[in-house]
C-alpha positions, 0 to 999 in steps of 0.5 A, a space after each residue: 500500500 502506497 503512503 497517503 500523500 498527494 495521489 491518495 490524499 486528493 481523493 481523501 480531500 474530496 470526501 473531506 470537502 463533503 464532510 466539512 460542507 455539512 459540518 461547518 467550521 468550528 472556529 474563526 481563522 486565527 481564533 483560539 478555541 478548545 481547552 478540555 480533552 474530548 469527553 469520549 476520550 479514554 484514559 487508561 491506568 498509569 501502567 496500562 494505557 487505554 484500550 487493547 494492547 494486543 499481543 505484547 512481547 515481554 519487556 526488554 531490548 527491542 520489545 514492541 508494545 502497542 496501545 490501541 486508540 480510544 477513537 475508532 478509525 482515527 488514522 494516527 499519522 505524525 507523532 512528536 515528543 512534547 515539552 511535558 514529557 509525553 508524546 503527542 500525535 495527529 489523528 487524521 481520520 474523519 471519524 476522529 479529527 483530533 490531536 492525541 496525547 499518550 504518556 510514556 505509560 500508555 494513558 491516552 487523551 484526545 482533543 477535537 480539532 475545531 475545523 471539521 474534516 481538517 485532515 491533520 497530518 504533520 506536526 512539530 513542537 515550536 520554540 513557543 512550546 506549542 504544537 503546530 500541525 498542518 490541516 490538509 483538508 482545510 488548507 490551514 496551519 494549526 497551533 495547539 497549546 499543551 492545555 488544549 487551546 487551538 488557533 488556526 491560520 489560513 494558508 495564503 496559497 489555499 485558493 490555488 491548492 496547497 495540500 500542506 503535508 509536513 512540519 518542522 521547527 526551524 533554527 530561526 524560531 519559526 515553523 516551516 512546512 511543505 506545500 505539496 500542491 502549491 510547490 512551496 516551502 512556507 515559514 510561519 512566525 509564532 503569531 501566525 504570519 506566513 511567508 512562502 518560497 516557491 521551489 525552483 523545480 516544477 512539480 517537485 511535490 515536497 513532502 518531508 522537512 527537517 532542521 539541519 545541523 547547518 542552520 538550514 531546513 532540508 526537505 524531500 522532493 517526492 516528484 523531482 527525486 531530489 533533496 532540497 535545502 532552504 536557508 532561513 531567508 528562503 534561498 533554495 538549493 536542490 540535490 538530485 538523488 541517483 536512484 531514478 523515481 525513488 520517491 524520497 519521503 521522510 527526512 531527519 537530522 542524524 546524530 552524525 551531523 548529516 541528514 537521513 531520508 527514506 526512499 519509499 519507491 527506491 526501498 533505500 535509506 539515503 544520507 546527505 551531508 550538509 554539502 550535498 553528497 548523497 549515499 544510499 543504503 538498500 533495505 533488506 526487505 523488498 517492497 518495504 516502503 520506508 516512510 518515517 525516520 528519526 534519530 534514535 537515543 542510541 546514536 543510530 537512525 530509526 525508520 518505519 517500513 509502511 508495507 514491510 510492517 517493521 521498524 528499521 535501524 541503520 547505523 551511521 555506517 549503513 548497517 541495517 537491522 529490522 524488527 517486525 511489528 506484531 500487528 499485521 497490516 498496521 502500516 507504521 507511519 511516523 516515528 520519534 524518540 520519546 523523553 523516556 528513551 524509547 522509539 514511538 511510532 504511529 500505526 496508521 492502519 491499526 489505530 494504534 501507537 507503538 513503542 519500541 525499546 531500542 
């Protein structure tokens, strides 16, 4: 199954438009709303989490534990470590349309997003310690405080199609995100002021974005088969990936001072130095569809295999090890290192959050 980016996402947008037309917008653009968790959210006991854990391997190195979300068909996507010591994630499904929080012990709370059918996707923690997320279905950038207060800001290019997809906190104190349809990289200030920068290559379809060790932002170009670099003032440089039609997707800064990215059609993990030298490493499992990627607490880089149903680890030298997930067809998506030193990831197809002890 292909990751849900532009091709699948546009079909989802059509459904979202119908839903939003019937439900309306829950808040004015830029207005703050919310505050309390959803009344229907289940919070589990401190040592168990909410919902069904499924088949849980024994605790220990590389053990994977799964936590079922209380809202059915929530389609969890992005996940980030919060300033409060918990993990926060987006629930992109129309049945959910929420931001969720899970403690290291597995207790879950959820907050409804004001705009119906927002299709919340990428998320990052800003310098203001708030959670910033993109709303693919509403063409907005959202902000949520740890207390659950929402603000939403319309994207300037929404009238021509935007399709924002992923977000990163920049070294300049701003939030940066990719617009796949508008072919732009956008910068948003803490007050919601947006500035967009058009990518030189047409139909580049930018997807992933991450802050680099060189003080710049780095992003993947799914359509152009390139890795892009943008300075805080908007100057863009692009670097071609050698493997044709490899579809670079997720990207993250590594513990070795380089950027690492997934190639979901190339079935490889790529590494790019700050000066643009690219090296690629094949993944042992064929048709694994590598997707999300993050630096680990152990000095390695970790990634998800969307179709391979595994979590992968790659050393700075390129040695790859894979760890299977118990739940079949769970489609692991994005991944991050938690404040507890574990790897946390979303299971888009299984309605679960996973935790792996590295």
